Biopython code that builds the backbone (N, CA, C, O; Angstrom):
import numpy as np
from Bio.PDB.StructureBuilder import StructureBuilder

atoms = [
    (1, "UNK", "N", (0.734, -1.275, 0.276)),
    (1, "UNK", "CA", (0.287, 0.162, -0.126)),
    (1, "UNK", "C", (0.790, 1.108, 0.172)),
    (1, "UNK", "O", (1.542, 1.130, 1.147)),
    (2, "UNK", "N", (0.486, 2.412, -0.720)),
    (2, "UNK", "CA", (1.311, 3.405, -0.951)),
    (2, "UNK", "C", (0.363, 4.442, 0.017)),
    (2, "UNK", "O", (-0.816, 4.795, 0.061)),
    (3, "UNK", "N", (1.566, 4.695, 0.727)),
    (3, "UNK", "CA", (1.226, 5.392, 1.742)),
    (3, "UNK", "C", (1.891, 7.284, 1.494)),
    (3, "UNK", "O", (2.988, 7.687, 1.880)),
    (4, "UNK", "N", (0.712, 8.202, 0.683)),
    (4, "UNK", "CA", (1.093, 9.292, 0.376)),
    (4, "UNK", "C", (1.778, 10.505, 2.105)),
    (4, "UNK", "O", (1.345, 10.408, 3.253)),
    (5, "UNK", "N", (2.760, 11.368, 1.653)),
    (5, "UNK", "CA", (2.870, 12.289, 2.774)),
    (5, "UNK", "C", (1.999, 13.243, 2.715)),
    (5, "UNK", "O", (1.696, 13.499, 1.549)),
    (6, "UNK", "N", (1.314, 14.064, 3.718)),
    (6, "UNK", "CA", (0.825, 14.967, 3.652)),
    (6, "UNK", "C", (1.203, 16.435, 3.088)),
    (6, "UNK", "O", (0.442, 17.402, 3.129)),
    (7, "UNK", "N", (2.385, 16.434, 2.604)),
    (7, "UNK", "CA", (3.283, 17.618, 2.787)),
    (7, "UNK", "C", (4.313, 17.080, 1.760)),
    (7, "UNK", "O", (4.850, 15.988, 1.575)),
    (8, "UNK", "N", (4.368, 18.333, 1.152)),
    (8, "UNK", "CA", (5.585, 18.294, -0.592)),
    (8, "UNK", "C", (6.887, 19.166, -0.190)),
    (8, "UNK", "O", (6.955, 20.158, 0.535)),
    (9, "UNK", "N", (7.813, 18.532, -0.837)),
    (9, "UNK", "CA", (9.284, 19.001, -0.436)),
    (9, "UNK", "C", (8.685, 20.884, -0.628)),
    (9, "UNK", "O", (8.018, 21.523, -1.442)),
    (10, "UNK", "N", (9.376, 21.140, 0.595)),
    (10, "UNK", "CA", (9.634, 22.598, -0.377)),
    (10, "UNK", "C", (7.912, 23.446, 0.539)),
    (10, "UNK", "O", (7.898, 24.671, 0.427)),
    (11, "UNK", "N", (7.086, 23.036, 1.059)),
    (11, "UNK", "CA", (5.586, 23.364, 1.767)),
    (11, "UNK", "C", (6.183, 23.994, 2.691)),
    (11, "UNK", "O", (7.258, 23.567, 3.111)),
    (12, "UNK", "N", (5.458, 25.455, 3.339)),
    (12, "UNK", "CA", (5.883, 26.386, 4.203)),
    (12, "UNK", "C", (4.870, 25.766, 5.152)),
    (12, "UNK", "O", (3.701, 26.093, 4.946)),
    (13, "UNK", "N", (5.130, 24.849, 6.250)),
    (13, "UNK", "CA", (4.432, 24.368, 7.631)),
    (13, "UNK", "C", (4.641, 25.226, 8.689)),
    (13, "UNK", "O", (5.661, 25.914, 8.651)),
    (14, "UNK", "N", (3.646, 25.367, 9.930)),
    (14, "UNK", "CA", (3.280, 26.288, 10.973)),
    (14, "UNK", "C", (3.353, 24.814, 11.658)),
    (14, "UNK", "O", (2.743, 23.868, 11.159)),
    (15, "UNK", "N", (4.089, 24.689, 12.760)),
    (15, "UNK", "CA", (4.193, 23.938, 13.887)),
    (15, "UNK", "C", (3.836, 25.155, 15.346)),
    (15, "UNK", "O", (4.015, 26.372, 15.363)),
    (16, "UNK", "N", (3.334, 24.319, 16.353)),
    (16, "UNK", "CA", (2.900, 24.847, 17.594)),
    (16, "UNK", "C", (3.418, 23.884, 18.426)),
    (16, "UNK", "O", (2.926, 22.775, 18.637)),
    (17, "UNK", "N", (4.398, 24.327, 18.879)),
    (17, "UNK", "CA", (4.913, 23.647, 20.093)),
    (17, "UNK", "C", (5.007, 23.922, 21.593)),
    (17, "UNK", "O", (4.916, 25.052, 22.072)),
    (18, "UNK", "N", (5.242, 22.526, 22.472)),
    (18, "UNK", "CA", (5.281, 23.263, 23.857)),
    (18, "UNK", "C", (5.428, 24.243, 24.829)),
    (18, "UNK", "O", (5.018, 24.424, 25.976)),
    (19, "UNK", "N", (6.309, 24.963, 23.833)),
    (19, "UNK", "CA", (6.662, 26.114, 24.522)),
    (19, "UNK", "C", (6.079, 27.206, 24.082)),
    (19, "UNK", "O", (6.668, 28.286, 24.041)),
    (20, "UNK", "N", (4.922, 27.043, 23.728)),
    (20, "UNK", "CA", (4.204, 28.037, 22.910)),
    (20, "UNK", "C", (4.359, 28.979, 21.696)),
    (20, "UNK", "O", (3.618, 29.849, 21.238)),
    (21, "UNK", "N", (5.696, 28.465, 21.292)),
    (21, "UNK", "CA", (6.226, 29.810, 19.726)),
    (21, "UNK", "C", (5.563, 28.598, 18.845)),
    (21, "UNK", "O", (5.206, 27.462, 19.157)),
    (22, "UNK", "N", (5.552, 29.353, 17.563)),
    (22, "UNK", "CA", (4.856, 29.053, 16.642)),
    (22, "UNK", "C", (6.189, 29.434, 15.367)),
    (22, "UNK", "O", (6.847, 30.467, 15.237)),
    (23, "UNK", "N", (6.223, 28.224, 14.613)),
    (23, "UNK", "CA", (7.724, 27.986, 14.040)),
    (23, "UNK", "C", (6.920, 27.475, 12.627)),
    (23, "UNK", "O", (6.047, 26.637, 12.403)),
    (24, "UNK", "N", (7.586, 28.305, 11.914)),
    (24, "UNK", "CA", (6.929, 28.530, 10.457)),
    (24, "UNK", "C", (8.711, 27.742, 9.787)),
    (24, "UNK", "O", (9.868, 27.848, 10.193)),
    (25, "UNK", "N", (8.135, 27.079, 8.753)),
    (25, "UNK", "CA", (9.557, 26.605, 8.074)),
    (25, "UNK", "C", (9.243, 25.683, 6.327)),
    (25, "UNK", "O", (8.185, 25.801, 5.708)),
    (26, "UNK", "N", (9.930, 25.192, 6.053)),
    (26, "UNK", "CA", (10.070, 24.670, 5.014)),
    (26, "UNK", "C", (10.204, 23.439, 4.725)),
    (26, "UNK", "O", (11.362, 23.020, 4.762)),
    (27, "UNK", "N", (9.092, 22.447, 4.344)),
    (27, "UNK", "CA", (9.078, 21.008, 4.768)),
    (27, "UNK", "C", (10.368, 19.806, 3.902)),
    (27, "UNK", "O", (10.785, 19.378, 2.826)),
    (28, "UNK", "N", (10.446, 19.779, 4.787)),
    (28, "UNK", "CA", (12.227, 18.902, 3.715)),
    (28, "UNK", "C", (11.180, 17.680, 4.026)),
    (28, "UNK", "O", (10.325, 17.419, 3.181)),
    (29, "UNK", "N", (11.270, 16.782, 5.499)),
    (29, "UNK", "CA", (10.480, 14.961, 5.118)),
    (29, "UNK", "C", (10.415, 14.829, 6.580)),
    (29, "UNK", "O", (11.031, 15.619, 7.296)),
    (30, "UNK", "N", (9.772, 13.964, 7.018)),
    (30, "UNK", "CA", (9.484, 13.615, 8.646)),
    (30, "UNK", "C", (9.678, 11.954, 8.676)),
    (30, "UNK", "O", (9.533, 11.169, 7.739)),
    (31, "UNK", "N", (10.043, 11.685, 10.028)),
    (31, "UNK", "CA", (9.507, 10.321, 9.909)),
    (31, "UNK", "C", (8.734, 9.928, 11.702)),
    (31, "UNK", "O", (8.000, 10.720, 12.294)),
    (32, "UNK", "N", (9.091, 8.759, 12.162)),
    (32, "UNK", "CA", (8.162, 9.040, 13.506)),
    (32, "UNK", "C", (8.636, 9.569, 14.621)),
    (32, "UNK", "O", (8.097, 9.491, 15.724)),
    (33, "UNK", "N", (9.782, 10.190, 14.330)),
    (33, "UNK", "CA", (10.494, 10.674, 15.935)),
    (33, "UNK", "C", (10.469, 12.817, 15.769)),
    (33, "UNK", "O", (10.226, 13.673, 16.620)),
    (34, "UNK", "N", (10.781, 12.913, 14.534)),
    (34, "UNK", "CA", (11.313, 14.124, 14.210)),
    (34, "UNK", "C", (9.925, 14.869, 12.820)),
    (34, "UNK", "O", (8.933, 14.160, 12.646)),
    (35, "UNK", "N", (10.000, 15.895, 12.193)),
    (35, "UNK", "CA", (9.608, 16.928, 11.723)),
    (35, "UNK", "C", (11.442, 17.278, 10.930)),
    (35, "UNK", "O", (12.462, 17.334, 11.617)),
    (36, "UNK", "N", (11.413, 17.409, 9.828)),
    (36, "UNK", "CA", (12.884, 18.364, 9.391)),
    (36, "UNK", "C", (12.469, 19.573, 8.703)),
    (36, "UNK", "O", (11.397, 19.396, 8.124)),
    (37, "UNK", "N", (12.845, 20.494, 8.594)),
    (37, "UNK", "CA", (12.926, 21.714, 8.160)),
    (37, "UNK", "C", (13.768, 22.691, 7.837)),
    (37, "UNK", "O", (14.719, 22.803, 8.609)),
    (38, "UNK", "N", (13.733, 23.311, 7.091)),
    (38, "UNK", "CA", (14.691, 24.356, 6.835)),
    (38, "UNK", "C", (13.963, 25.874, 7.227)),
    (38, "UNK", "O", (12.833, 26.154, 7.625)),
    (39, "UNK", "N", (15.353, 26.830, 6.869)),
    (39, "UNK", "CA", (14.577, 27.951, 7.405)),
    (39, "UNK", "C", (13.759, 28.746, 8.004)),
    (39, "UNK", "O", (12.999, 29.634, 7.617)),
    (40, "UNK", "N", (14.235, 27.937, 9.820)),
    (40, "UNK", "CA", (12.820, 27.876, 10.453)),
    (40, "UNK", "C", (12.923, 29.377, 11.115)),
    (40, "UNK", "O", (13.919, 29.807, 11.697)),
    (41, "UNK", "N", (11.552, 30.165, 10.885)),
    (41, "UNK", "CA", (11.287, 31.247, 12.178)),
    (41, "UNK", "C", (10.157, 31.370, 12.826)),
    (41, "UNK", "O", (9.235, 30.572, 12.655)),
    (42, "UNK", "N", (10.085, 32.438, 13.693)),
    (42, "UNK", "CA", (9.104, 31.908, 14.482)),
    (42, "UNK", "C", (8.395, 33.385, 14.556)),
    (42, "UNK", "O", (9.079, 34.320, 14.139)),
    (43, "UNK", "N", (7.107, 33.667, 15.042)),
    (43, "UNK", "CA", (6.321, 35.201, 14.607)),
    (43, "UNK", "C", (6.342, 35.837, 16.218)),
    (43, "UNK", "O", (6.233, 35.293, 17.317)),
    (44, "UNK", "N", (6.570, 37.512, 15.711)),
    (44, "UNK", "CA", (6.846, 37.889, 17.069)),
    (44, "UNK", "C", (5.811, 39.136, 16.945)),
    (44, "UNK", "O", (5.314, 39.313, 15.833)),
    (45, "UNK", "N", (5.473, 39.958, 17.936)),
    (45, "UNK", "CA", (4.653, 40.964, 17.668)),
    (45, "UNK", "C", (6.018, 42.166, 17.820)),
    (45, "UNK", "O", (7.075, 42.138, 18.450)),
    (46, "UNK", "N", (5.477, 43.025, 17.045)),
    (46, "UNK", "CA", (6.526, 43.894, 17.085)),
    (46, "UNK", "C", (5.385, 45.787, 16.972)),
    (46, "UNK", "O", (4.155, 45.810, 16.948)),
    (47, "UNK", "N", (6.207, 46.942, 16.932)),
    (47, "UNK", "CA", (4.952, 47.721, 16.843)),
    (47, "UNK", "C", (4.167, 48.251, 15.429)),
    (47, "UNK", "O", (3.370, 49.127, 15.094)),
    (48, "UNK", "N", (4.931, 47.132, 14.830)),
    (48, "UNK", "CA", (3.961, 47.256, 13.397)),
    (48, "UNK", "C", (3.378, 46.149, 13.049)),
    (48, "UNK", "O", (3.217, 45.950, 11.845)),
    (49, "UNK", "N", (2.936, 45.199, 13.981)),
    (49, "UNK", "CA", (2.169, 44.318, 13.846)),
    (49, "UNK", "C", (2.733, 42.571, 14.020)),
    (49, "UNK", "O", (3.309, 42.160, 15.027)),
    (50, "UNK", "N", (2.536, 42.055, 13.279)),
    (50, "UNK", "CA", (3.566, 40.398, 12.932)),
    (50, "UNK", "C", (4.595, 40.847, 12.346)),
    (50, "UNK", "O", (4.645, 41.841, 11.622)),
    (51, "UNK", "N", (5.591, 40.017, 12.682)),
    (51, "UNK", "CA", (7.118, 40.288, 12.186)),
    (51, "UNK", "C", (7.493, 38.645, 11.997)),
    (51, "UNK", "O", (6.725, 37.799, 12.457)),
    (52, "UNK", "N", (8.511, 38.327, 11.411)),
    (52, "UNK", "CA", (9.358, 37.209, 11.493)),
    (52, "UNK", "C", (10.517, 36.975, 11.502)),
    (52, "UNK", "O", (11.136, 37.185, 10.459)),
    (53, "UNK", "N", (11.382, 36.344, 12.930)),
    (53, "UNK", "CA", (12.738, 35.888, 12.510)),
    (53, "UNK", "C", (13.005, 34.790, 12.625)),
    (53, "UNK", "O", (12.192, 33.897, 12.866)),
    (54, "UNK", "N", (14.473, 34.623, 12.437)),
    (54, "UNK", "CA", (15.374, 33.519, 12.209)),
    (54, "UNK", "C", (14.555, 33.012, 14.101)),
    (54, "UNK", "O", (14.231, 33.632, 15.114)),
    (55, "UNK", "N", (14.555, 31.007, 13.456)),
    (55, "UNK", "CA", (14.220, 30.402, 14.902)),
    (55, "UNK", "C", (15.433, 30.630, 15.695)),
    (55, "UNK", "O", (15.593, 31.283, 16.726)),
    (56, "UNK", "N", (16.585, 29.669, 14.695)),
    (56, "UNK", "CA", (17.792, 29.950, 15.757)),
    (56, "UNK", "C", (18.815, 31.076, 14.756)),
    (56, "UNK", "O", (18.978, 30.939, 13.544)),
    (57, "UNK", "N", (19.373, 32.091, 15.536)),
    (57, "UNK", "CA", (20.108, 32.809, 14.689)),
    (57, "UNK", "C", (21.909, 32.276, 14.678)),
    (57, "UNK", "O", (22.682, 32.825, 13.892)),
    (58, "UNK", "N", (22.234, 31.538, 15.320)),
    (58, "UNK", "CA", (23.832, 31.046, 15.413)),
    (58, "UNK", "C", (23.757, 29.636, 14.286)),
    (58, "UNK", "O", (24.719, 28.885, 14.123)),
    (59, "UNK", "N", (22.802, 29.519, 13.778)),
    (59, "UNK", "CA", (23.657, 28.480, 12.508)),
    (59, "UNK", "C", (22.959, 28.984, 11.261)),
    (59, "UNK", "O", (22.142, 29.901, 11.173)),
    (60, "UNK", "N", (23.491, 28.129, 10.234)),
    (60, "UNK", "CA", (22.458, 28.973, 9.041)),
    (60, "UNK", "C", (21.435, 28.349, 8.933)),
    (60, "UNK", "O", (21.160, 27.241, 9.393)),
    (61, "UNK", "N", (20.700, 29.185, 8.188)),
    (61, "UNK", "CA", (18.876, 28.965, 8.107)),
    (61, "UNK", "C", (18.798, 27.553, 6.793)),
    (61, "UNK", "O", (17.993, 26.662, 6.521)),
    (62, "UNK", "N", (19.915, 27.942, 6.348)),
    (62, "UNK", "CA", (19.941, 26.513, 5.075)),
    (62, "UNK", "C", (20.269, 24.847, 5.292)),
    (62, "UNK", "O", (20.274, 23.870, 4.542)),
    (63, "UNK", "N", (20.652, 25.174, 7.334)),
    (63, "UNK", "CA", (20.384, 23.687, 7.483)),
    (63, "UNK", "C", (19.351, 23.001, 7.753)),
    (63, "UNK", "O", (18.221, 23.392, 7.462)),
    (64, "UNK", "N", (19.625, 21.752, 8.415)),
    (64, "UNK", "CA", (18.159, 21.009, 8.048)),
    (64, "UNK", "C", (17.931, 21.202, 9.642)),
    (64, "UNK", "O", (18.909, 20.867, 10.310)),
    (65, "UNK", "N", (17.235, 21.501, 10.097)),
    (65, "UNK", "CA", (16.716, 21.372, 11.850)),
    (65, "UNK", "C", (15.546, 20.350, 11.716)),
    (65, "UNK", "O", (14.470, 20.701, 11.230)),
    (66, "UNK", "N", (15.729, 19.327, 12.069)),
    (66, "UNK", "CA", (15.028, 18.362, 13.161)),
    (66, "UNK", "C", (13.995, 19.094, 14.594)),
    (66, "UNK", "O", (14.342, 19.644, 15.639)),
    (67, "UNK", "N", (12.862, 18.824, 14.108)),
    (67, "UNK", "CA", (11.741, 19.721, 15.100)),
    (67, "UNK", "C", (11.439, 18.279, 15.832)),
    (67, "UNK", "O", (11.556, 17.224, 15.210)),
    (68, "UNK", "N", (11.038, 18.334, 17.221)),
    (68, "UNK", "CA", (10.749, 16.857, 17.776)),
    (68, "UNK", "C", (9.210, 16.720, 17.627)),
    (68, "UNK", "O", (8.471, 17.702, 17.703)),
    (69, "UNK", "N", (8.835, 15.666, 17.447)),
    (69, "UNK", "CA", (7.320, 15.633, 17.527)),
    (69, "UNK", "C", (6.873, 15.329, 18.679)),
    (69, "UNK", "O", (5.645, 15.328, 18.770)),
    (70, "UNK", "N", (7.857, 14.894, 20.208)),
    (70, "UNK", "CA", (7.334, 15.303, 21.341)),
    (70, "UNK", "C", (6.865, 16.144, 21.671)),
    (70, "UNK", "O", (5.895, 16.209, 22.426)),
    (71, "UNK", "N", (7.670, 17.308, 20.993)),
    (71, "UNK", "CA", (7.121, 18.723, 21.607)),
    (71, "UNK", "C", (6.078, 19.762, 20.638)),
    (71, "UNK", "O", (5.779, 20.929, 20.889)),
    (72, "UNK", "N", (5.772, 19.173, 19.812)),
    (72, "UNK", "CA", (4.897, 19.547, 18.511)),
    (72, "UNK", "C", (3.315, 19.025, 19.079)),
    (72, "UNK", "O", (2.973, 17.870, 18.824)),
    (73, "UNK", "N", (2.422, 19.902, 19.823)),
    (73, "UNK", "CA", (1.251, 20.433, 19.495)),
    (73, "UNK", "C", (0.299, 20.060, 18.722)),
    (73, "UNK", "O", (-0.589, 19.236, 18.940)),
    (74, "UNK", "N", (0.519, 20.730, 17.746)),
    (74, "UNK", "CA", (-0.473, 20.606, 15.998)),
    (74, "UNK", "C", (0.555, 21.196, 15.307)),
    (74, "UNK", "O", (1.441, 21.994, 15.617)),
    (75, "UNK", "N", (0.222, 20.594, 14.241)),
    (75, "UNK", "CA", (1.065, 21.259, 12.766)),
    (75, "UNK", "C", (0.083, 21.085, 11.667)),
    (75, "UNK", "O", (-0.647, 20.093, 11.691)),
    (76, "UNK", "N", (-0.013, 22.006, 10.646)),
    (76, "UNK", "CA", (-0.154, 22.211, 9.344)),
    (76, "UNK", "C", (0.188, 23.391, 8.795)),
    (76, "UNK", "O", (0.675, 24.392, 9.320)),
    (77, "UNK", "N", (-0.357, 22.995, 6.823)),
    (77, "UNK", "CA", (0.323, 24.005, 6.429)),
    (77, "UNK", "C", (-0.277, 25.173, 6.768)),
    (77, "UNK", "O", (-1.402, 25.327, 7.242)),
    (78, "UNK", "N", (0.749, 26.192, 6.428)),
    (78, "UNK", "CA", (1.277, 27.508, 6.733)),
    (78, "UNK", "C", (-0.416, 27.869, 5.375)),
    (78, "UNK", "O", (-0.802, 27.303, 4.352)),
    (79, "UNK", "N", (-1.022, 29.340, 6.363)),
    (79, "UNK", "CA", (-2.095, 30.443, 5.551)),
    (79, "UNK", "C", (-1.568, 30.684, 4.464)),
    (79, "UNK", "O", (-0.395, 30.789, 4.824)),
    (80, "UNK", "N", (-1.566, 30.908, 3.024)),
    (80, "UNK", "CA", (-0.982, 30.891, 1.621)),
    (80, "UNK", "C", (-0.970, 32.614, 1.827)),
    (80, "UNK", "O", (-0.182, 32.959, 0.946)),
    (81, "UNK", "N", (-1.349, 33.649, 2.404)),
    (81, "UNK", "CA", (-0.570, 34.837, 2.232)),
    (81, "UNK", "C", (0.416, 34.926, 3.362)),
    (81, "UNK", "O", (1.321, 35.748, 3.215)),
    (82, "UNK", "N", (0.389, 34.159, 4.553)),
    (82, "UNK", "CA", (1.504, 34.658, 5.604)),
    (82, "UNK", "C", (2.761, 33.671, 5.027)),
    (82, "UNK", "O", (3.958, 33.929, 5.156)),
    (83, "UNK", "N", (2.165, 32.428, 4.329)),
    (83, "UNK", "CA", (3.326, 31.722, 3.366)),
    (83, "UNK", "C", (4.104, 32.462, 2.356)),
    (83, "UNK", "O", (5.221, 32.125, 1.963)),
    (84, "UNK", "N", (3.468, 33.447, 1.981)),
    (84, "UNK", "CA", (3.880, 34.311, 0.593)),
    (84, "UNK", "C", (4.657, 35.483, 1.423)),
    (84, "UNK", "O", (5.783, 35.853, 1.092)),
    (85, "UNK", "N", (4.172, 35.858, 2.183)),
    (85, "UNK", "CA", (5.179, 37.036, 3.240)),
    (85, "UNK", "C", (6.141, 35.589, 3.832)),
    (85, "UNK", "O", (7.131, 35.923, 3.181)),
    (86, "UNK", "N", (6.544, 34.464, 4.438)),
    (86, "UNK", "CA", (7.659, 34.254, 4.468)),
    (86, "UNK", "C", (8.412, 33.989, 3.717)),
    (86, "UNK", "O", (9.570, 34.277, 4.019)),
    (87, "UNK", "N", (8.144, 33.231, 2.196)),
    (87, "UNK", "CA", (9.120, 32.883, 1.219)),
    (87, "UNK", "C", (9.776, 33.963, 0.705)),
    (87, "UNK", "O", (10.850, 33.863, 0.111)),
    (88, "UNK", "N", (9.015, 35.318, 0.955)),
    (88, "UNK", "CA", (9.339, 36.544, 0.705)),
    (88, "UNK", "C", (10.637, 36.761, 1.287)),
    (88, "UNK", "O", (11.663, 36.869, 0.614)),
    (89, "UNK", "N", (10.584, 36.828, 2.589)),
    (89, "UNK", "CA", (11.486, 37.086, 3.474)),
    (89, "UNK", "C", (12.491, 35.776, 3.725)),
    (89, "UNK", "O", (13.519, 35.934, 4.385)),
    (90, "UNK", "N", (12.300, 35.063, 3.418)),
    (90, "UNK", "CA", (13.254, 33.920, 3.535)),
    (90, "UNK", "C", (14.131, 33.470, 2.028)),
    (90, "UNK", "O", (14.966, 32.572, 1.911)),
    (91, "UNK", "N", (13.585, 34.491, 0.881)),
    (91, "UNK", "CA", (14.069, 34.241, -0.532)),
    (91, "UNK", "C", (14.597, 35.424, -1.301)),
    (91, "UNK", "O", (15.301, 35.482, -2.309)),
    (92, "UNK", "N", (14.072, 36.321, -0.563)),
    (92, "UNK", "CA", (14.184, 37.753, -1.253)),
    (92, "UNK", "C", (13.677, 38.165, -2.576)),
    (92, "UNK", "O", (13.873, 39.155, -3.282)),
    (93, "UNK", "N", (12.862, 36.939, -2.707)),
    (93, "UNK", "CA", (11.774, 36.987, -3.998)),
    (93, "UNK", "C", (10.523, 37.862, -3.741)),
    (93, "UNK", "O", (10.007, 37.464, -2.696)),
    (94, "UNK", "N", (10.016, 38.615, -4.130)),
    (94, "UNK", "CA", (8.931, 39.481, -3.580)),
    (94, "UNK", "C", (7.845, 38.643, -4.479)),
    (94, "UNK", "O", (8.179, 38.261, -5.601)),
    (95, "UNK", "N", (6.542, 38.368, -3.965)),
    (95, "UNK", "CA", (5.451, 37.224, -4.543)),
    (95, "UNK", "C", (4.655, 38.081, -4.615)),
    (95, "UNK", "O", (4.985, 39.125, -4.053)),
    (96, "UNK", "N", (3.322, 38.059, -5.291)),
    (96, "UNK", "CA", (2.204, 38.811, -5.972)),
    (96, "UNK", "C", (0.913, 38.294, -5.273)),
    (96, "UNK", "O", (-0.188, 38.727, -5.613)),
]
sb = StructureBuilder()
sb.init_structure("model")
sb.init_model(0)
sb.init_chain("A")
sb.init_seg("    ")
for serial, (resi, resn, name, xyz) in enumerate(atoms, 1):
    if name == "N":
        sb.init_residue(resn, " ", resi, " ")
    sb.init_atom(name, np.array(xyz, "f"), 0.0, 1.0, " ", f" {name:<3s}", serial, name[0])
structure = sb.get_structure()
């Protein structure tokens, strides 16, 4: 039986983790223990509204990050509009 993944490579996925943070990242793959993403960012409120900053500032955003399933409360494909903003910020390409 063929099991199809819910997400494709480079889909923008949102995770709510047990620490309360919401993490956005580009989906790479998953296994029984972890989700793997690149370019993870977190949502932060600032004076202009909602903004995104890198989840980890001391490592390359191009690295593959493992997010432990045990720490994930819920996850889903990111809303299209927020996903476009995320892709513009992480790629430098302005999407319409």
